C-alpha positions, -999 to 999 in steps of 0.1 A, spaced: -145 -470 71 -137 -436 55 -100 -430 60 -77 -421 31 -54 -451 29 -82 -476 36 -103 -461 8 -73 -464 -16 -65 -500 -6 -101 -510 -9 -103 -495 -44 -72 -514 -55 -87 -547 -41 -120 -541 -59 -103 -533 -91 -91 -569 -92 -59 -564 -113 -34 -592 -114 -6 -584 -90 27 -586 -108 44 -566 -81 56 -572 -45 48 -587 -21 52 -623 -33 21 -636 -16 0 -616 -41 -28 -611 -15 -36 -648 -14 -39 -674 13 -10 -673 37 -22 -695 66 -30 -676 97 -23 -643 79 -49 -649 52 -73 -623 67 -48 -595 61 -28 -605 30 -53 -589 6 -46 -555 22 -8 -559 21 1 -538 -9 32 -519 -19 37 -485 -35 17 -492 -67 -4 -466 -86 -32 -454 -62 -16 -466 -30 7 -436 -25 43 -436 -13 54 -431 23 82 -406 13 63 -388 -14 43 -356 -8 10 -367 -23 -14 -396 -24 -35 -413 3 -7 -416 28 -1 -379 26 -38 -373 31 -37 -394 63 -7 -375 75 -25 -342 68 -54 -354 91 -29 -364 118 -12 -329 114 -46 -312 119 -54 -335 149 -22 -327 167 -20 -290 155 16 -295 144 36 -281 115 37 -316 102 30 -351 116 44 -380 96 38 -418 96 65 -443 104 64 -480 98 98 -483 114 87 -474 149 101 -445 169 136 -457 159 131 -442 124 116 -410 139 146 -406 163 170 -410 134 151 -384 114 150 -359 143 187 -361 147 192 -358 109 171 -327 109 193 -309 134 226 -322 120 232 -290 99 230 -269 131 261 -284 146 279 -315 157 272 -316 194 239 -328 210 231 -324 247 214 -357 255 201 -374 285 221 -405 294 189 -426 296 185 -422 258 175 -453 238 202 -471 219 187 -461 186 196 -425 193 232 -435 200 234 -454 167 219 -425 148 245 -401 164 273 -423 153 259 -427 118 255 -389 115 289 -382 130 275 -363 159 290 -360 193 269 -366 224 273 -344 255 258 -365 282 233 -351 308 234 -375 337 201 -377 356 204 -378 394 187 -405 415 155 -395 433 144 -408 467 124 -435 449 158 -449 437 150 -440 401 166 -415 377 151 -380 379 141 -363 347 166 -339 332 158 -304 346 157 -270 328 184 -258 351 207 -287 341 200 -279 304 207 -242 310 240 -250 327 250 -274 299 241 -248 272 263 -222 289 292 -247 287 283 -259 251 267 -229 233 276 -246 200 251 -275 206 228 -284 177 200 -294 200 189 -308 233 175 -344 234 155 -358 263 135 -390 269 101 -383 284 83 -403 297 111 -427 307 106 -465 311 93 -460 346 67 -434 336 84 -403 348 76 -371 328 100 -342 323 92 -305 325 89 -302 288 76 -266 289 105 -256 311 130 -274 289 115 -258 258 118 -223 273 154 -230 283 163 -242 248 145 -215 229 161 -187 249 193 -199 234 179 -206 199 183 -243 203 157 -269 193 143 -294 218 139 -330 207 118 -354 228 117 -391 227 80 -395 236 79 -431 224 63 -443 256 38 -414 258 17 -416 227 -15 -415 248 -6 -382 265 -23 -361 238 -56 -378 245 -56 -375 283 -72 -345 301 -39 -329 312 -19 -311 285 13 -332 288 22 -341 253 54 -325 240 36 -309 211 13 -291 236 43 -279 256 66 -263 230 89 -291 218 102 -287 183 105 -323 174 92 -355 190 82 -391 183 53 -412 195 52 -450 193 15 -455 188 19 -492 189 32 -493 225 -1 -484 242 -27 -478 214 -44 -503 191 -18 -501 162 4 -529 147 39 -531 160 62 -506 143 35 -479 139 48 -445 151 46 -408 144 72 -381 139 59 -347 150 73 -313 139 61 -286 163 45 -255 151 72 -234 168 91 -203 155 124 -223 156 110 -253 137 95 -230 111 128 -210 108 147 -242 101 120 -257 78 120 -290 97 85 -300 84 96 -295 47 127 -316 53 112 -344 74 103 -368 46 138 -367 32 153 -372 67 130 -403 72 138 -416 37 175 -416 45 171 -443 72 137 -459 64 130 -490 44 119 -485 8 94 -513 14 73 -500 44 46 -522 57 12 -511 44 -4 -531 71 13 -510 97 4 -478 78 -32 -490 74 -35 -497 111 -25 -460 119 -49 -448 92 -78 -467 107 -70 -454 142 -77 -418 131 -115 -419 135 -113 -432 170 -87 -406 180 -109 -378 165 -142 -388 180 -130 -391 215 -135 -429 219 -97 -435 225 -97 -407 251 -126 -423 270 -109 -457 269 -77 -441 282 -95 -424 310 -108 -459 321 -73 -473 318 -58 -445 339 -85 -452 366 -75 -489 366 -38 -479 369 -47 -456 398 -64 -484 417 -36 -508 412 -11 -481 423 -31 -476 455 -31 -513 461 6 -515 455 12 -486 479 -8 -504 506 12 -536 500 45 -517 506 60 -515 471 81 -485 463 65 -463 437 79 -436 414 76 -400 425 70 -368 406 50 -362 374 40 -396 360 24 -412 330 -12 -420 342 -14 -454 324 19 -468 336 25 -490 367 60 -493 380 66 -514 411 97 -512 432 98 -548 445 131 -543 464 111 -525 491 95 -559 499 128 -576 500 124 -593 466 153 -599 443 149 -597 405 150 -634 402 124 -639 430 101 -614 415 105 -629 381 94 -662 395 63 -645 410 55 -630 375 56 -665 361 35 -680 388 8 -652 383 11 -656 345 20 -619 340 45 -607 314 58 -572 321 73 -546 297 105 -544 316 121 -561 347 150 -541 361 171 -550 391 147 -533 415 116 -522 396 91 -539 373 72 -519 346 38 -527 333 22 -510 303 -16 -508 306 -39 -502 277 -77 -503 270 -71 -536 252 -61 -554 285 -89 -576 297 -105 -578 331 -86 -611 337 -53 -593 330 -60 -568 358 -71 -595 381 -38 -613 376 -19 -581 382 -38 -575 414 -30 -610 426 7 -604 419 6 -573 440 -12 -588 469 6 -621 469 42 -607 469 57 -618 502 70 -590 525 106 -592 537 131 -565 549 140 -542 520 170 -550 499 199 -526 492 198 -511 456 228 -502 435 212 -487 404 219 -456 382 242 -447 354 279 -450 359 298 -422 342 324 -436 319 354 -418 303 348 -412 266 381 -422 249 369 -416 213 337 -405 195 310 -432 191 313 -431 153 350 -438 154 345 -467 178 317 -483 159 336 -485 126 370 -493 140 386 -528 140 374 -548 170 378 -580 189 355 -599 213 369 -607 247 356 -621 280 345 -593 302 373 -599 327 399 -593 300 382 -562 287 388 -540 318 407 -508 307 398 -514 271 375 -493 249 340 -505 240 333 -509 203 296 -515 206 264 -503 223 259 -526 254 224 -526 269 201 -548 288 173 -556 264 146 -546 269 149 -518 273 174 -503 249 190 -479 274 228 -484 271 249 -495 300 280 -487 279 286 -468 247 310 -471 218 342 -452 226 338 -454 264 364 -470 286 355 -501 306 366 -498 343 362 -522 372 328 -507 382 313 -508 348 326 -544 343 308 -553 376 276 -537 364 277 -556 331 284 -589 349 254 -582 371 232 -581 340 246 -613 326 269 -597 300 301 -618 300 317 -609 267 321 -576 249 335 -562 217 364 -538 222 388 -518 200 419 -536 189 
């Protein structure tokens, strides 16, 4: 193996120095982890530093930068959460407001609060498949006319159900106004290695994150922060400031095992082997999608992530609880089970038996008359900024007693981390009913 960080770690192991530094296991036997503990180093001489500009980690990042043709691609051992925090920190000097899709992950909300930024919500409309539509360039243009002082536009693409936004159109709309486009591409890391040019870095985004660990063979927490090679990103020197932005939020003890797993993925990305595996995975997903369509499941419409399978089980008259029981019976664990859809993440690491079980789940789901669906985001009145609400005195109340009070926390069904209610939003009867539906019976509110 000839990758920069692996070479450096191998050299440190061969040197055989006594380890009077962290971690405490000193590379020795640790039960089931004994095969990896010798590689679990920290930022000693020769190992590099995640937030420093040189060393083997910087060499690995340079190779990723070349592969993606970006102004800078940076490793994260803190998942896309760290990348999202850094992206928002990078645009903070440009203003206080951020135009942001309401289906943003909760980590973005927390980052906005920590940075003292104010979200201006872009609410997606519901499509005929009863799923949120992607935020459109037209919606962004209208919002920018109303909020010309926005520091940036933030969208999530693909979303949990696999729907892709028109990133090229969004980038054009943003750049005409001199505004950067930020994309949470956490669920679309494989897009760069599929035949269609659908990755945000290929379509003009200024900043985006990829969670490599979600669909590629990388340890949990492995992600990338990309700075696009765009005129706007160059003008604001995002690449030069990215490390400092990540260091503000990131752990000073990043996992070298996570970093090493991303380092060792590079050859497979560069030689096309991952692309070939993804093509096979997409073909399997297509077959399963056709099978599900024939069975009568509702399926997402529009531009979709080719390796994602989302099944609308409400169309077969199945409740969430009933479909959950079917999942257990077929021994299948999904990524996300919503009130009306179930989401499956496919990768080349899934075995043939995995696909056989998923096929049985699809064909064995009983058919009944469709169930009514009440999904979507309920607009709430923002009473105070998220930062003020998060840091204000609070109390925890039963949900029934919290109606007309102001939320003091991010409330989400987990997974995923898409908030149902945000800090500073007022709880009305409709929102209380939605929270109750998802089994949320107590909530923190402002005193």
